[in-house]
C-alpha positions in Angstrom: 237.8 91.8 108.6 235.6 92.3 105.6 233.4 95.4 105.0 230.3 94.5 103.2 228.1 96.7 101.0 224.6 95.2 100.7 221.3 95.8 98.9 218.0 94.9 100.3 214.7 94.9 98.3 211.5 95.8 100.1 208.6 93.4 99.5 206.3 96.3 100.4 207.4 99.0 97.9 209.9 97.1 95.7 212.6 99.7 96.3 216.2 99.2 97.2 217.9 99.9 100.5 221.7 100.1 100.4 224.0 100.0 103.4 227.3 98.7 104.7 228.3 96.5 107.7 230.8 94.0 109.0 228.1 91.5 110.1 225.7 91.0 107.3 223.6 88.3 108.9 222.9 90.4 112.0 222.3 93.5 110.0 219.7 92.0 107.7 218.1 90.4 110.8 217.9 93.9 112.5 216.4 95.4 109.4 213.6 92.8 109.3 213.1 93.2 113.1 212.3 96.9 112.6 215.5 98.1 114.4 216.4 100.5 111.5 214.3 103.6 111.2 214.9 103.8 107.4 213.5 100.4 106.7 211.1 99.9 109.6 208.0 100.6 107.5 209.3 98.8 104.4 209.5 95.3 105.8 209.9 92.5 104.9 213.2 93.0 103.1 215.2 90.5 101.1 218.9 90.5 100.7 219.5 90.5 97.0 223.1 91.7 96.5 226.3 92.2 98.4 230.0 93.0 97.8 233.0 92.6 100.1 235.9 94.9 100.7 239.0 94.7 102.9 239.2 98.5 103.4 236.4 100.4 105.0 237.1 103.5 102.8 236.4 101.4 99.6 233.2 100.0 101.1 231.9 103.4 102.0 232.8 104.8 98.6 231.0 101.9 96.9 228.0 102.4 99.1 227.9 106.1 98.2 228.1 105.2 94.5 225.3 102.5 94.7 223.0 105.1 96.3 223.5 107.4 93.4 221.5 107.4 90.1 224.4 105.7 88.3 224.6 103.1 91.1 220.9 102.3 90.9 221.3 101.9 87.1 224.2 99.5 87.8 222.2 97.5 90.2 219.2 97.3 87.9 221.5 96.1 85.1 223.4 93.7 87.4 220.2 92.2 88.8 218.2 92.4 85.6 217.1 88.7 85.5 216.3 88.6 89.2 214.3 91.7 89.1 212.5 90.6 85.9 211.5 87.3 87.6 210.6 89.0 90.9 209.0 92.2 89.8 207.9 91.4 86.2 210.2 94.3 85.0 
C-alpha cells in the first residue's frame, strides 16, 4: 500500500490544499464534491502534485513539512513553471 501526499490548487482563490490519502482518485473526487469542509468553499480544485511513500509515518511527516512555510516555498519552486503558466506568477 502506498501513502500519498498531495497538493490541490483552488481555482477560486489560487491557494494550495495539502493532504494525504491511500486513494488519491477518490480523495480528489470527494474534495470536488464538497465532502471536505476545508475545501468545500474553494472548489473547483485541481490536483497539481503528489508524492508516494511506503510508510505512513513518512507521508505524514512530509505532509506536515509541505504545510509549513518552508514547504510552501518548496512547492512554489518545484511547480514554478506550472504556476507561472497557470497564475501568471
